[in-house]
C-alpha positions as CSV (number, residue, x, y, z in Angstrom):
1,M,-125.7,-77.9,15.1
2,R,-128.7,-78.8,17.3
3,S,-128.3,-77.4,20.8
4,I,-130.4,-78.3,23.9
5,V,-129.9,-77.0,27.4
6,V,-131.3,-78.8,30.4
7,L,-131.7,-76.0,33.0
8,N,-133.3,-75.2,36.3
9,P,-131.3,-73.4,39.0
10,K,-133.0,-75.5,41.7
11,G,-130.8,-78.5,42.6
12,G,-132.0,-82.1,42.8
13,C,-134.5,-81.9,40.0
14,G,-132.8,-84.5,37.8
15,K,-131.0,-82.4,35.2
16,S,-128.2,-84.9,34.7
17,T,-130.6,-87.8,34.2
18,I,-132.7,-85.8,31.7
19,A,-129.5,-84.6,29.8
20,S,-127.9,-88.0,29.6
21,N,-131.1,-89.7,28.4
22,I,-131.7,-87.0,25.7
23,A,-128.0,-87.5,24.6
24,A,-128.5,-91.2,24.4
25,F,-131.7,-90.9,22.4
26,F,-130.0,-88.8,19.7
27,A,-127.0,-91.1,19.7
28,L,-129.3,-94.0,19.0
29,Q,-130.7,-92.0,16.0
30,G,-127.2,-92.1,14.5
31,K,-126.3,-88.5,15.4
32,I,-122.9,-87.3,16.5
33,V,-123.7,-86.2,20.1
34,T,-121.7,-84.2,22.6
35,L,-122.7,-84.0,26.2
36,A,-121.3,-80.8,27.8
37,D,-121.1,-81.3,31.6
38,C,-121.2,-77.7,33.0
39,D,-121.9,-78.8,36.6
40,P,-119.0,-78.9,39.0
41,Q,-120.5,-82.1,40.5
42,G,-119.7,-83.8,37.2
43,S,-122.6,-86.3,37.2
44,S,-122.9,-86.4,33.4
45,Q,-119.1,-86.8,33.0
46,D,-119.2,-89.7,35.5
47,W,-121.9,-91.3,33.5
48,L,-119.9,-90.9,30.3
49,E,-116.8,-92.4,31.9
50,I,-118.6,-95.7,32.7
51,R,-120.6,-95.8,29.4
52,P,-119.7,-99.1,27.6
53,A,-117.6,-98.7,24.5
54,S,-120.0,-101.0,22.7
55,R,-122.8,-98.5,22.9
56,D,-123.5,-95.6,20.6
57,K,-120.7,-93.0,21.2
58,I,-121.4,-89.8,23.1
59,V,-118.5,-87.4,23.2
60,S,-117.6,-85.6,26.4
61,A,-117.1,-81.8,26.6
62,P,-116.3,-81.1,30.3
63,L,-116.1,-77.5,31.5
64,T,-112.5,-76.3,31.9
65,K,-111.7,-72.8,33.1
66,N,-115.2,-71.7,32.1
67,S,-114.6,-72.8,28.5
68,L,-116.1,-75.8,26.6
69,Q,-114.2,-77.5,23.9
70,I,-117.0,-78.7,21.5
71,P,-115.9,-81.1,18.7
72,K,-116.4,-79.4,15.3
73,N,-118.3,-82.4,13.9
74,T,-120.9,-82.3,16.7
75,E,-124.5,-82.6,15.3
76,V,-126.3,-82.5,18.7
77,L,-125.0,-80.6,21.7
78,I,-126.6,-81.2,25.1
79,F,-125.8,-78.9,28.1
80,D,-126.1,-80.3,31.6
81,T,-126.1,-77.2,33.8
82,P,-125.4,-76.5,37.5
83,A,-127.7,-75.5,40.3
84,A,-127.6,-71.9,41.6
85,I,-126.6,-70.5,38.3
86,D,-125.9,-66.8,38.2
87,D,-127.3,-64.3,35.6
88,E,-124.1,-64.1,33.6
89,R,-123.8,-67.9,33.1
90,L,-127.6,-68.1,32.5
91,N,-127.3,-65.6,29.7
92,K,-124.3,-67.6,28.3
93,F,-126.2,-70.9,28.2
94,L,-129.4,-69.4,26.8
95,S,-127.4,-67.6,24.1
96,Q,-125.8,-70.9,23.0
97,A,-129.0,-73.0,23.0
98,Q,-131.9,-73.4,20.6
99,T,-134.0,-75.3,23.1
100,M,-134.4,-75.4,26.8
101,V,-135.9,-78.3,28.8
102,M,-136.8,-77.4,32.4
103,P,-137.3,-80.3,34.8
104,I,-139.4,-79.6,37.9
105,I,-140.1,-82.0,40.8
106,A,-143.3,-82.2,42.7
107,S,-142.8,-80.3,45.9
108,P,-144.1,-76.9,47.1
109,V,-140.6,-75.5,47.4
110,D,-139.7,-76.5,43.8
111,I,-142.9,-75.2,42.4
112,R,-142.4,-71.8,44.0
113,A,-138.7,-71.7,42.9
114,A,-139.9,-72.5,39.3
115,E,-142.3,-69.6,39.4
116,R,-139.5,-67.2,40.4
117,F,-137.2,-68.6,37.8
118,I,-139.7,-68.3,35.0
119,K,-140.2,-64.6,35.8
120,D,-136.4,-64.1,35.7
121,L,-136.3,-65.9,32.4
122,F,-138.9,-63.5,30.9
123,S,-136.8,-60.6,31.9
124,L,-134.4,-61.8,29.2
125,K,-137.1,-60.9,26.6
126,G,-135.0,-61.3,23.4
127,K,-133.9,-64.8,24.3
128,I,-137.2,-66.0,25.6
129,N,-139.4,-64.6,22.8
130,N,-137.2,-65.1,19.8
131,K,-134.1,-67.1,20.3
132,I,-135.0,-70.1,22.4
133,K,-137.9,-72.5,22.8
134,I,-138.7,-73.7,26.3
135,A,-140.7,-76.6,27.6
136,T,-141.3,-78.0,31.1
137,V,-141.1,-81.6,32.4
138,A,-142.5,-82.9,35.7
139,N,-139.7,-85.1,36.9
140,R,-139.2,-87.8,39.6
141,V,-143.0,-87.9,40.1
142,R,-144.6,-90.2,42.6
143,E,-147.7,-91.1,40.7
144,D,-151.2,-90.9,42.2
145,T,-150.2,-88.4,44.9
146,L,-151.8,-85.1,45.6
147,I,-148.7,-83.0,45.0
148,A,-148.1,-84.8,41.7
149,A,-151.6,-83.8,40.6
150,K,-151.0,-80.2,41.8
151,L,-147.7,-80.0,39.8
152,E,-149.4,-81.4,36.7
153,N,-152.2,-78.9,36.9
154,Y,-149.7,-76.0,37.5
155,L,-147.6,-76.9,34.5
156,Q,-150.5,-77.5,32.2
157,N,-151.7,-73.9,33.0
158,L,-148.4,-72.2,33.2
159,T,-148.1,-69.0,31.2
160,L,-145.3,-66.4,30.8
161,P,-146.0,-62.9,31.9
162,N,-146.9,-62.0,28.3
163,G,-149.8,-64.5,28.4
164,K,-148.2,-67.0,26.2
165,K,-148.5,-70.6,27.3
166,L,-145.3,-72.4,28.3
167,P,-145.4,-75.9,26.8
168,F,-145.7,-78.8,29.3
169,M,-144.4,-82.0,27.7
170,T,-144.8,-84.9,30.1
171,M,-144.5,-86.4,33.6
172,L,-141.7,-88.7,34.3
173,R,-142.2,-91.1,37.2
174,Q,-139.7,-91.8,39.9
175,S,-138.4,-95.1,38.7
176,Q,-135.6,-97.5,39.7
177,N,-135.0,-97.9,35.9
178,Y,-133.2,-94.6,35.8
179,I,-130.9,-95.6,38.7
180,R,-130.1,-99.0,37.1
181,A,-129.4,-97.3,33.8
182,A,-127.2,-94.7,35.3
183,E,-125.1,-97.3,37.2
184,Q,-124.2,-98.8,33.8
185,G,-123.6,-95.6,31.8
186,L,-126.8,-96.3,29.9
187,S,-130.1,-94.6,29.2
188,I,-133.6,-96.2,29.7
189,F,-133.7,-96.4,25.9
190,E,-130.9,-98.9,26.1
191,M,-132.4,-101.1,28.8
192,A,-134.7,-104.1,28.1
193,P,-137.8,-102.7,26.4
194,H,-140.2,-104.9,28.4
195,K,-138.8,-103.5,31.6
196,T,-138.8,-99.8,30.5
197,Y,-141.9,-99.7,28.4
198,Y,-143.8,-97.4,30.6
199,D,-140.9,-95.0,31.1
200,R,-140.3,-94.9,27.3
201,E,-144.0,-94.1,26.8
202,Q,-143.7,-91.2,29.3
203,W,-140.7,-89.8,27.3
204,E,-142.5,-90.0,24.0
205,P,-144.1,-86.5,24.0
206,L,-140.9,-84.8,24.9
207,L,-138.9,-86.6,22.3
208,K,-141.4,-85.9,19.6
209,W,-141.2,-82.2,20.5
210,L,-137.4,-82.2,20.5
211,I,-137.2,-83.6,17.0
212,S,-139.9,-81.3,15.6
213,S,-139.7,-77.8,14.3
214,K,-141.8,-76.6,17.3
215,S,-138.7,-76.9,19.6
216,L,-136.6,-74.7,17.3
217,P,-136.5,-70.9,17.3
218,S,-138.4,-69.0,14.7
219,K,-136.2,-67.9,11.8
């Protein structure tokens, strides 16, 4: 089973948007997809509840009493995680996932929080070095701004304390297309292509990485 966790303990970075769009992408590829909403706010669960029955099915796996009921036939499992996650739950998510996508928004506060979190991640040496692949995504970016350029430069040069480069996949702009899609239980990949062409283009590096062996742990 393919397992991907969307994780950043800083709230407001767009984890649910990233998680739901990744889930829809794999569903469009014909995969049996489960979206596990581990956030008490339930944004991904809300999205699933309004998703049209005519669209490619994505199964719900809401968190109940700290336990997830994952359907046995699941081919791709996506975790949407909460903000302010504690070490115990962080360990649990990382131990269950092959791949982690970390969205970061362009603000000084979020960049500093990301730096601290990455250091904390590295303290879990076994999981970071051997058991899970991690990549960053600049999310909700206002293009052609100074802080966006600063975030892009930061992520392109980001390394772990051991000197290894942390892959930076792409910058996703702040776009009304994500809001329109979410209101309908859809992803941008299910909206009119001529309206979402640029957004789809920005997603392409991340999606190519997710379907490649580079995003999977070494055996």
